[in-house]
N, C-alpha and C positions, 0 to 999 in steps of 0.2 A: 504494499499499499504505499502511496506516496504521500508524504508529510509536507504540510504547508509551512513555509518559514516567512516571518515578517522581517523584511529587509529594510523597512522605512528609516530606522535610526542609522543603520549602516551606511545607506546610500544617501542618506541627508547631505547636501552640499556638493553633490556630483552631478548637477543638471546637465543634460545633453553631453553626457561623456561614455566612453566605453571603460567599463569596470571590470576588473578581474578579481574575483573572490576567492578566498582560500577554498579547499575541497569541503570543508565543514561549514561553509557560509558564515564564519564568526568574524571575519576582517577582511578589508580590501588590501589586495596585494599588489595593484597595478590601477593606474588611471590615465587615460590619455585620449586624444581626438580620434584616434583609429585605433582599430582592434589589434594588430600587429604590435603596436608600441605597449599597450597595456599588456599583452601576453608576454613580451620580452622583459617588462618589469617584474611581473609575476615569477617568471623563471630566474631572474636575478635575485628575487627573494626567496628563492630555493622552494617555491610552490610547483609541484610537478604536474598537478592536475587541477588548474584552476578553472572556476566556472567564469564564462565571460558572459556579459551582458551589457546592452545599450539603455543607458537611463533616459527617460523622457525629458523634454525640455521643460515642460510645465509640470512638476511633480505633483501628483494626486495619487488616486489608487492606480497601482501598478501590479499585474500578476505575471510572473514568469512561469 
């Protein structure tokens, strides 16, 4: 069964950015304007399996 995770607090402040999250969804390990840079930052932060998402420009309700 898939578990819902509330990412509002973790993603607050990252409007309209590509964000790489740790595999456990507990922290941001990379942020950039494009996905490849966000993934590169995540790998530099030793996160082997980051979760990549694009945050909305106007943050409201957002379901991954």
